[in-house]
N, C-alpha and C positions, 0 to 999 in steps of 0.2 A: 225330043229336046225342048228344053223351056225356053221362052222368048226373054231375054233379060230387061227388056224394056217395060215390061208388064209386071216384073217381080217386085220392083220398089212401089210402084201403085197399089198394088195387092196389100203390101206391108203397111203403107200409109192409111189405107182404108180400114184395116183391121184395128187401127188404134182408135179409141173414142176421142172425139173432138174435144170435151170439155177440159181434160187434163193438159192438152196442148195449150188452150186458150189460158188457163190458169198459170202455167209456166211463163209463157209470154208476157202477161200482166205483171206477175210478180216480179219478174226481169227488170221490166220498164219502171215499175215503181220503186224498186231497190236502186235504181240507177238515178232517178229524178233528184234526190238530195245531194248527188254528187255535182249535177249541173248547175246548182244555185250557188251564186257568189256569196262568199262569207261576208258578215256584218261588218261595217266599217269600210269595204273596199269600193262601194258603190259611190259614185261621184255624180252630181247633176250636171248636165250639159250647159256650159255657159258659151255665150256668143263673145268673141273678142271685143275689148272695149278699144276704141281709137284712142291713138296715144294723145290727142288733143280734143279739148271740146270747148264750145263757145257758147254762151248764153247772153240773152238780151232780156233786161226785166226793166220794169217802171219802178222809178225810186219815188217820185211825186208826180203830180199833176197840179198845175196852178191854172184854174179856169178862169177866162175872162169872159165879158159879156158874149163875144163871138171868138172861138178859138181859145189858146192859151199856150202855156209852155209846159213842156214835159221833159223831166229830168230822168234820163236813162241811164242804165249800168250795163257796159259790155264786159263780160268776164271772161277770160281765156284762161283754162286750165290744161296743164301739160303733165303726162305721167313719165315723159322722157324729155331730152334737151330737144328743142326745136331751134334750128338755125334760120336766120333771115326772117322771123315771124313778122308778118305784117297783118293788121287788122284794118278791114276798111268798112264803113257803114254808108249806105246811100239811102237819103231820103225820099219818100214818094214825091209825085207832083203835087205841087202848091206848098209844100214843107220844105224848110231849110234849117240848117244848124245855127247856133248863136251867133257865128262868125259871118253869116249870110252865105255859106256855101251848101251845095246839094250832096256832095261827096266828101267824105274825111277819111283819112289814112292816118294810121299810127304805126311805128315800128315799136314792138314791144321785146323786151328782154326775157327770153325764155330757155336761154342755154342749158339751164338746170331745169329739173322738174318742180313745178310750183303753179301759181295763180297769180295773175295780172288782172286789175279791174280799171276799166277805163269810163269815168264819168263824161256823160255828154248831155247838152241841153237841146232841145228841138222845138223852133217857134212853130205853132200851128194856128195859121191865119184864120181858118173858119171851121165850124163843127164838121165832124164826119168820122168815117172809118178810114183807117190807114194801116199800112203793113210796112215796118222799118225792118228792112235786110240788112244783116251784117254777116262777113266772113272773115276767115282766118286763113292764111297760107304761109308755107315754110318749107322746111326740108328736116325730116326726123331720119336719123341714121342714114343718110344718103339719098332717101327717096322722097320725091315730092308728096306734100301733104295738104289737103284743101277741106275746110269744114265750113259749113254755114248755119245761120240760124235766122228767125225772124220772130217779130213781135206784132201782135194785133193790138193798135192804139185806137181806143175809141174815146172821141173827145165830143161832149155835149150830145152824145147819141148812146142808146142802149141797144144790145142785141136782142131780138124778141126771144121770148121763152120758147124752148124747144117743145114741139107737140110729142105726145107719147101716145102710141097707138099699138095695142096689143103687147105692150112690154117693151117696145122697140122705139128709139128716137125717130121721128120722121123729118126729112129734111126735103126741102124746096128745091126743086131740079132747076138747075141753071139754063137759060136761054143759049141758043148757038151763038157764039162770039161774045158771050157775057163770062165775066169771071166767075169762077165758083166762089160760095160765101165762106 
């Protein structure tokens, strides 16, 4: 009597290998166009945009012998209605706003989508590098929202030109306890 486990092995060994490979490759190649997505259905992946944005920009800088006056514009844009929207800005050490304060807050009306612009003047008593920080907070569709922005303000000084080495910009390392540039 013949062993049944050996019969299929003998049958497979009797077939030449090349037709099996040809059939497998032809089957895979014929199925490949079916796997491709039709044109027009491919969409790039986009990161979700926050419902509110805040920018801080320099409108003008009146330079004095030492220091000056910087006119800034804080711009708040909302894609949806923001309830209880409050914009705040903090002047860095040695700077102050035109009214003499170091911190300013504004309640802005953003119950409908749109943009609000807030002009503000900052008194700079001496030349230097400063960072103006601003933030907006409120509620969008029942959820709290908070965004921030900053502006590097250079008065009477210049940033050193970036060194390029091997096609890349080289930055100087910060010492321990020293803020990064």
